SEZA-491809 format. One record per residue: residue number from 1; residue in one letter; chain; x, y, z of N, C-alpha, C, CB in turn. Coordinates in steps of 0.02 Angstrom, whole numbers, plus 50000, padded with zeros to 5 digits. Glycine has a CB too. Layout:
! residues N
<atom NUM,"a","A",<X,Y,Z>,<X,Y,Z>,<X,Y,Z>,<X,Y,Z>>,
...
***
This chain:
! residues 116
<atom 1,"m","A",<53264,45885,49031>,<53256,45930,49000>,<53304,45996,48985>,<53210,45940,49021>>,
<atom 2,"s","A",<53299,46027,48929>,<53348,46090,48951>,<53297,46141,48973>,<53401,46124,48885>>,
<atom 3,"e","A",<53324,46182,49006>,<53267,46262,49005>,<53281,46281,48948>,<53279,46334,49061>>,
<atom 4,"q","A",<53241,46363,48928>,<53259,46389,48851>,<53256,46447,48898>,<53205,46379,48770>>,
<atom 5,"k","A",<53324,46495,48884>,<53328,46555,48929>,<53321,46593,48875>,<53391,46571,48977>>,
<atom 6,"i","A",<53276,46666,48873>,<53263,46726,48829>,<53297,46785,48861>,<53185,46740,48820>>,
<atom 7,"i","A",<53355,46808,48811>,<53403,46862,48814>,<53366,46930,48781>,<53474,46839,48771>>,
<atom 8,"p","A",<53323,46971,48841>,<53332,47040,48815>,<53377,47087,48784>,<53324,47065,48847>>,
<atom 9,"i","A",<53356,47111,48727>,<53376,47158,48709>,<53368,47234,48753>,<53351,47151,48653>>,
<atom 10,"v","A",<53438,47246,48773>,<53475,47320,48809>,<53428,47380,48755>,<53592,47326,48790>>,
<atom 11,"a","A",<53393,47415,48778>,<53397,47498,48769>,<53470,47539,48751>,<53373,47529,48843>>,
<atom 12,"e","A",<53495,47525,48802>,<53559,47558,48805>,<53624,47511,48728>,<53589,47543,48909>>,
<atom 13,"e","A",<53587,47443,48741>,<53621,47409,48686>,<53596,47446,48617>,<53602,47327,48687>>,
<atom 14,"a","A",<53569,47453,48624>,<53526,47468,48541>,<53528,47553,48522>,<53422,47442,48546>>,
<atom 15,"s","A",<53564,47585,48554>,<53565,47643,48546>,<53668,47651,48526>,<53522,47682,48621>>,
<atom 16,"s","A",<53692,47596,48542>,<53765,47588,48527>,<53768,47594,48462>,<53798,47526,48547>>,
<atom 17,"c","A",<53854,47604,48426>,<53870,47607,48375>,<53883,47565,48345>,<53898,47634,48371>>,
<atom 18,"a","A",<53874,47494,48379>,<53861,47418,48358>,<53822,47415,48352>,<53870,47369,48384>>,
<atom 19,"s","A",<53762,47441,48349>,<53689,47419,48337>,<53669,47402,48266>,<53642,47474,48359>>,
<atom 20,"s","A",<53709,47454,48216>,<53698,47459,48154>,<53718,47347,48118>,<53763,47543,48124>>,
<atom 21,"e","A",<53767,47343,48157>,<53824,47244,48160>,<53755,47208,48146>,<53878,47200,48274>>,
<atom 22,"p","A",<53770,47156,48098>,<53722,47089,48081>,<53737,47064,48167>,<53760,47020,48001>>,
<atom 23,"y","A",<53684,47032,48178>,<53668,46996,48237>,<53637,46946,48211>,<53630,47028,48288>>,
<atom 24,"a","A",<53653,46881,48245>,<53623,46797,48264>,<53578,46790,48295>,<53658,46752,48299>>,
<atom 25,"l","A",<53535,46748,48272>,<53496,46734,48337>,<53436,46672,48332>,<53457,46807,48358>>,
<atom 26,"m","A",<53437,46616,48344>,<53387,46564,48367>,<53335,46557,48371>,<53387,46551,48406>>,
<atom 27,"v","A",<53303,46522,48314>,<53230,46533,48323>,<53197,46459,48361>,<53193,46550,48241>>,
<atom 28,"l","A",<53149,46493,48370>,<53101,46470,48441>,<53035,46467,48396>,<53096,46539,48521>>,
<atom 29,"g","A",<52983,46405,48435>,<52940,46390,48429>,<52935,46367,48322>,<52902,46448,48472>>,
<atom 30,"d","A",<52857,46364,48323>,<52835,46331,48265>,<52800,46397,48205>,<52773,46270,48294>>,
<atom 31,"s","A",<52808,46457,48227>,<52766,46520,48205>,<52764,46513,48143>,<52791,46590,48221>>,
<atom 32,"m","A",<52837,46509,48125>,<52873,46509,48049>,<52918,46440,47995>,<52930,46563,48063>>,
<atom 33,"e","A",<52860,46404,48001>,<52883,46347,47973>,<52832,46376,47913>,<52874,46266,48017>>,
<atom 34,"p","A",<52846,46318,47891>,<52917,46287,47866>,<52986,46301,47843>,<52908,46264,47826>>,
<atom 35,"e","A",<52993,46394,47832>,<53035,46397,47828>,<53092,46405,47855>,<53027,46411,47809>>,
<atom 36,"f","A",<53063,46427,47934>,<53118,46427,47994>,<53094,46395,48013>,<53138,46474,48037>>,
<atom 37,"m","A",<53134,46320,48039>,<53117,46288,48098>,<53166,46277,48147>,<53091,46233,48084>>,
<atom 38,"e","A",<53129,46264,48229>,<53145,46280,48284>,<53239,46261,48271>,<53094,46237,48344>>,
<atom 39,"g","A",<53259,46296,48320>,<53358,46291,48325>,<53408,46304,48290>,<53386,46237,48328>>,
<atom 40,"e","A",<53373,46334,48198>,<53402,46369,48132>,<53402,46435,48174>,<53348,46368,48050>>,
<atom 41,"v","A",<53476,46461,48182>,<53495,46504,48158>,<53481,46580,48109>,<53515,46472,48146>>,
<atom 42,"i","A",<53468,46629,48117>,<53465,46683,48074>,<53512,46733,48104>,<53394,46710,48065>>,
<atom 43,"v","A",<53520,46767,48037>,<53580,46816,48022>,<53540,46891,48015>,<53625,46793,47942>>,
<atom 44,"i","A",<53519,46911,48077>,<53459,46984,48048>,<53537,47068,48048>,<53354,47007,48157>>,
<atom 45,"e","A",<53506,47103,47995>,<53555,47141,47989>,<53492,47211,48007>,<53604,47130,47907>>,
<atom 46,"p","A",<53537,47227,48066>,<53489,47288,48071>,<53482,47359,48029>,<53499,47307,48131>>,
<atom 47,"d","A",<53490,47364,47983>,<53486,47431,47932>,<53462,47420,47896>,<53531,47463,47903>>,
<atom 48,"g","A",<53454,47340,47864>,<53413,47291,47810>,<53335,47346,47797>,<53390,47191,47856>>,
<atom 49,"l","A",<53346,47351,47755>,<53279,47369,47676>,<53214,47318,47701>,<53317,47327,47565>>,
<atom 50,"v","A",<53161,47351,47744>,<53104,47308,47747>,<53077,47335,47670>,<53048,47321,47823>>,
<atom 51,"k","A",<53031,47286,47635>,<52973,47254,47595>,<52920,47238,47592>,<52975,47222,47584>>,
<atom 52,"d","A",<52896,47219,47561>,<52828,47157,47559>,<52878,47087,47536>,<52746,47179,47479>>,
<atom 53,"g","A",<52873,47031,47620>,<52901,46991,47612>,<52941,46997,47657>,<52917,46983,47563>>,
<atom 54,"s","A",<52996,47017,47664>,<53060,47040,47704>,<53032,46989,47765>,<53071,47140,47724>>,
<atom 55,"y","A",<53062,46950,47786>,<53076,46928,47882>,<53104,46974,47906>,<53127,46863,47908>>,
<atom 56,"v","A",<53084,46990,47948>,<53099,47035,48025>,<53092,47015,48079>,<53065,47088,48040>>,
<atom 57,"i","A",<53117,47065,48112>,<53102,47060,48171>,<53100,47103,48193>,<53125,47031,48200>>,
<atom 58,"a","A",<53017,47115,48230>,<52981,47180,48256>,<52969,47190,48333>,<52911,47183,48224>>,
<atom 59,"w","A",<53005,47247,48345>,<52935,47260,48401>,<52869,47268,48396>,<52937,47309,48432>>,
<atom 60,"h","A",<52821,47222,48437>,<52748,47221,48448>,<52720,47180,48507>,<52717,47195,48386>>,
<atom 61,"k","A",<52675,47237,48530>,<52632,47226,48612>,<52701,47203,48613>,<52548,47166,48638>>,
<atom 62,"e","A",<52723,47253,48656>,<52781,47263,48713>,<52861,47179,48727>,<52714,47270,48803>>,
<atom 63,"e","A",<52847,47141,48635>,<52897,47115,48627>,<52906,47095,48533>,<52894,47058,48682>>,
<atom 64,"y","A",<52978,47090,48554>,<53013,47055,48502>,<52997,46984,48464>,<53070,47049,48528>>,
<atom 65,"i","A",<52958,47015,48382>,<52944,46956,48336>,<52951,46954,48292>,<52903,46935,48327>>,
<atom 66,"f","A",<52968,46893,48269>,<52995,46841,48184>,<52941,46849,48150>,<53011,46744,48183>>,
<atom 67,"r","A",<52930,46879,48100>,<52904,46868,48035>,<52906,46880,47967>,<52871,46878,48038>>,
<atom 68,"q","A",<52868,46868,47944>,<52861,46907,47876>,<52816,46979,47856>,<52831,46856,47834>>,
<atom 69,"v","A",<52835,47004,47847>,<52797,47091,47828>,<52764,47069,47775>,<52854,47170,47803>>,
<atom 70,"l","A",<52684,47100,47791>,<52655,47091,47714>,<52631,47183,47723>,<52571,47012,47699>>,
<atom 71,"i","A",<52638,47196,47654>,<52589,47268,47657>,<52570,47258,47618>,<52603,47339,47658>>,
<atom 72,"q","A",<52470,47284,47628>,<52420,47291,47578>,<52402,47324,47581>,<52383,47265,47566>>,
<atom 73,"d","A",<52358,47381,47543>,<52341,47418,47548>,<52342,47496,47578>,<52323,47392,47550>>,
<atom 74,"g","A",<52412,47487,47564>,<52433,47547,47634>,<52474,47528,47659>,<52391,47563,47694>>,
<atom 75,"k","A",<52424,47468,47718>,<52440,47463,47775>,<52486,47414,47792>,<52393,47459,47804>>,
<atom 76,"w","A",<52514,47385,47844>,<52549,47354,47862>,<52560,47289,47922>,<52572,47394,47863>>,
<atom 77,"y","A",<52593,47226,47885>,<52547,47171,47947>,<52609,47085,47973>,<52441,47127,47882>>,
<atom 78,"l","A",<52614,47099,47995>,<52641,47052,48017>,<52616,46976,48017>,<52650,47072,48068>>,
<atom 79,"k","A",<52636,46931,47963>,<52610,46869,47965>,<52666,46801,47957>,<52558,46872,47909>>,
<atom 80,"p","A",<52653,46768,48017>,<52672,46726,48012>,<52677,46662,47962>,<52659,46726,48048>>,
<atom 81,"l","A",<52714,46606,47939>,<52714,46545,47913>,<52661,46528,47906>,<52743,46504,47938>>,
<atom 82,"n","A",<52652,46501,47968>,<52633,46439,48015>,<52543,46485,48011>,<52692,46430,48118>>,
<atom 83,"a","A",<52473,46419,47982>,<52437,46492,47997>,<52405,46447,48057>,<52376,46538,47927>>,
<atom 84,"a","A",<52414,46418,48107>,<52396,46435,48167>,<52419,46479,48210>,<52395,46395,48192>>,
<atom 85,"y","A",<52446,46532,48177>,<52443,46603,48222>,<52401,46683,48152>,<52565,46625,48253>>,
<atom 86,"p","A",<52406,46705,48191>,<52359,46745,48178>,<52394,46804,48142>,<52320,46761,48239>>,
<atom 87,"t","A",<52381,46849,48092>,<52440,46891,48073>,<52395,46983,48077>,<52476,46857,47976>>,
<atom 88,"e","A",<52427,46991,48104>,<52430,47059,48143>,<52457,47131,48118>,<52469,47045,48199>>,
<atom 89,"e","A",<52402,47170,48117>,<52417,47238,48072>,<52472,47263,48143>,<52327,47305,48046>>,
<atom 90,"f","A",<52528,47304,48133>,<52562,47358,48162>,<52587,47412,48099>,<52626,47327,48207>>,
<atom 91,"p","A",<52624,47448,48132>,<52652,47542,48112>,<52698,47515,48066>,<52698,47605,48184>>,
<atom 92,"g","A",<52727,47482,48024>,<52759,47501,47978>,<52830,47467,48024>,<52747,47585,47955>>,
<atom 93,"p","A",<52857,47511,47938>,<52974,47522,47962>,<52981,47529,48035>,<53030,47622,47928>>,
<atom 94,"s","A",<52939,47596,48049>,<52978,47616,48120>,<52959,47548,48185>,<52940,47709,48152>>,
<atom 95,"a","A",<52909,47477,48180>,<52946,47452,48232>,<52982,47397,48201>,<52905,47433,48292>>,
<atom 96,"v","A",<52989,47408,48151>,<53078,47335,48127>,<53124,47353,48146>,<53115,47316,48045>>,
<atom 97,"k","A",<53136,47287,48177>,<53217,47295,48208>,<53273,47261,48192>,<53222,47282,48272>>,
<atom 98,"g","A",<53268,47224,48132>,<53311,47218,48062>,<53252,47182,48036>,<53395,47172,48058>>,
<atom 99,"v","A",<53284,47146,47974>,<53292,47097,47932>,<53311,47038,47914>,<53306,47108,47911>>,
<atom 100,"v","A",<53298,46976,47921>,<53346,46922,47913>,<53375,46919,47839>,<53310,46853,47932>>,
<atom 101,"i","A",<53422,46912,47854>,<53475,46898,47780>,<53474,46827,47777>,<53565,46926,47783>>,
<atom 102,"q","A",<53518,46786,47817>,<53542,46719,47819>,<53520,46695,47867>,<53603,46709,47819>>,
<atom 103,"k","A",<53483,46632,47860>,<53507,46566,47880>,<53536,46507,47903>,<53508,46560,47873>>,
<atom 104,"k","A",<53529,46461,47937>,<53584,46407,47942>,<53550,46371,47974>,<53653,46418,47973>>,
<atom 105,"k","A",<53582,46301,47961>,<53538,46244,47992>,<53610,46213,48045>,<53499,46176,47917>>,
<atom 106,"p","A",<53581,46207,48123>,<53618,46176,48134>,<53652,46113,48151>,<53618,46195,48147>>,
<atom 107,"g","A",<53717,46117,48174>,<53756,46051,48138>,<53782,46018,48042>,<53705,46000,48164>>,
<atom 108,"s","A",<53776,46092,48034>,<53788,46075,47957>,<53815,46145,47927>,<53711,46047,47915>>,
<atom 109,"r","A",<53882,46140,47877>,<53881,46165,47877>,<53872,46191,47770>,<53916,46168,47933>>,
<atom 110,"k","A",<53859,46181,47774>,<53822,46159,47666>,<53741,46209,47668>,<53782,46016,47646>>,
<atom 111,"s","A",<53724,46189,47746>,<53635,46230,47717>,<53636,46315,47737>,<53545,46186,47777>>,
<atom 112,"v","A",<53643,46319,47689>,<53647,46404,47713>,<53625,46414,47656>,<53721,46451,47736>>,
<atom 113,"k","A",<53562,46506,47689>,<53531,46507,47646>,<53505,46591,47664>,<53484,46442,47642>>,
<atom 114,"f","A",<53519,46630,47614>,<53530,46691,47623>,<53446,46727,47592>,<53607,46711,47582>>,
<atom 115,"y","A",<53470,46795,47617>,<53377,46814,47604>,<53395,46872,47566>,<53314,46837,47685>>,
<atom 116,"v","A",<53377,46917,47501>,<53387,46991,47526>,<53328,47036,47534>,<53431,47026,47480>>,
***
């Protein structure tokens, strides 16, 4: 059995000039299934436009979380696609650290999907 490692994003790195460049992360867990499966790679645009329905990486409850943004009645929520997980309210754009712009299945050159 392989051991999974979590690589934290260091505050110094986030404040550098490179923080505006896209970066890739691997999906872990099943909270965003069926659209995003464990092991898929997502590309994040740190300066991406956040809107209702965007898939984002957000800072929530002292950790980074991958969810879909839901805006209802002026309130912002982080919504998992898997109903087994709760939808939670969050402060909104200030907590968003990047917007998903692309995903790719591992081992396949042709299975790329773009998000705008």
